[in-house]
N, C-alpha and C positions, 0 to 999 in steps of 0.2 A: 934303808931310809924310806924308800917308796912303799915298802910293805907295811911299815908302821902308819904311814899316812892313809893308806886305803883300807886298812883293817882296824877300824875304830867303830865301836858301837855307840856313837854319840849323835844326838839329834842335830846339833849344829854342824857336824861334819856332813851329815846328809843334806842339809840345806846348802852348804858350800858346794858339794859335789853336784847337787841339782841345779845350781846356777852356773857353775863353771863348765860342765860338760856341754850343755846346749850352746853356750857362748863360743867355746872353742870350735864346736862342730859347725856353727853358723859361719864363723870366719872361714873355715875350710870350704864349705859349700859356696860361699860368696866368691872366694878366690877361684874356685873351679868354674863358677858361672862367668866370671870375667874372662877366663881363658877360653871358654867355649864361645863367648860373644866375640872375642877378637879373632878366633880361628874360623868360625862358621857363620858369623854375623847374625846369630840368633841366641836367645837365652836358653838356658837349660830347662826351665819350666815356663809355662805360659804366664803365670802370675808370680811376681816376685814375693808375694806374701807366703807362698808355699815353702820358701826356704826357711822361714821362721818356724813353720809347723813341722817341717822335716827335722829341724834342729832340736825341737822338743822331743821328738820320737826317740832320740838316742838315750833318753832317760829310762825308757822301758827296759833296755838291756841292763842298765845299772840297778834298777829296781829288782829285776829277776836275780841278778848276781847277789845282792845283799840280802834279799828275803829268802831265796831258795838255797843258794850255795853256802853262804856264810851264816845264815840264821841271825842276822843283825837287824832286829826289828826297829830299833831307834833310828839307825841310819837309813834304812829303807823307808820309814815313815817320813823322814825329812825330805828325801828325794821325791817321794810321792806327793807331798804337799806342794813342793815347788813346781812339780810337773802339772798338777791340777791348777795352780794359780796361773802359770804361764799359758796353759790351754784356755783358761777362762779369759785371760787378757786378749788372746788371739781372737776369740769369738766376739768379744765385746767391741774391739776396735777393728 
């Protein structure tokens, strides 16, 4: 079942992966930051905005996987567009 979900060469699947991967990774980083704050009384990073930027970076691995390993151009382009849009939003706000 999971193999069919991740091995699609569709633009909208790329957009979906490009949005879901950073969202899940952000939640993981945020929970780790909360644990670090409770254990050591300090945040994991100096600025909390860096968590958002780090969560966008996970898309780079997905882009490499879909472009290089699977040769799925449509899915890779969807992830790339979402990554570019999220990075642009980060620097605008």
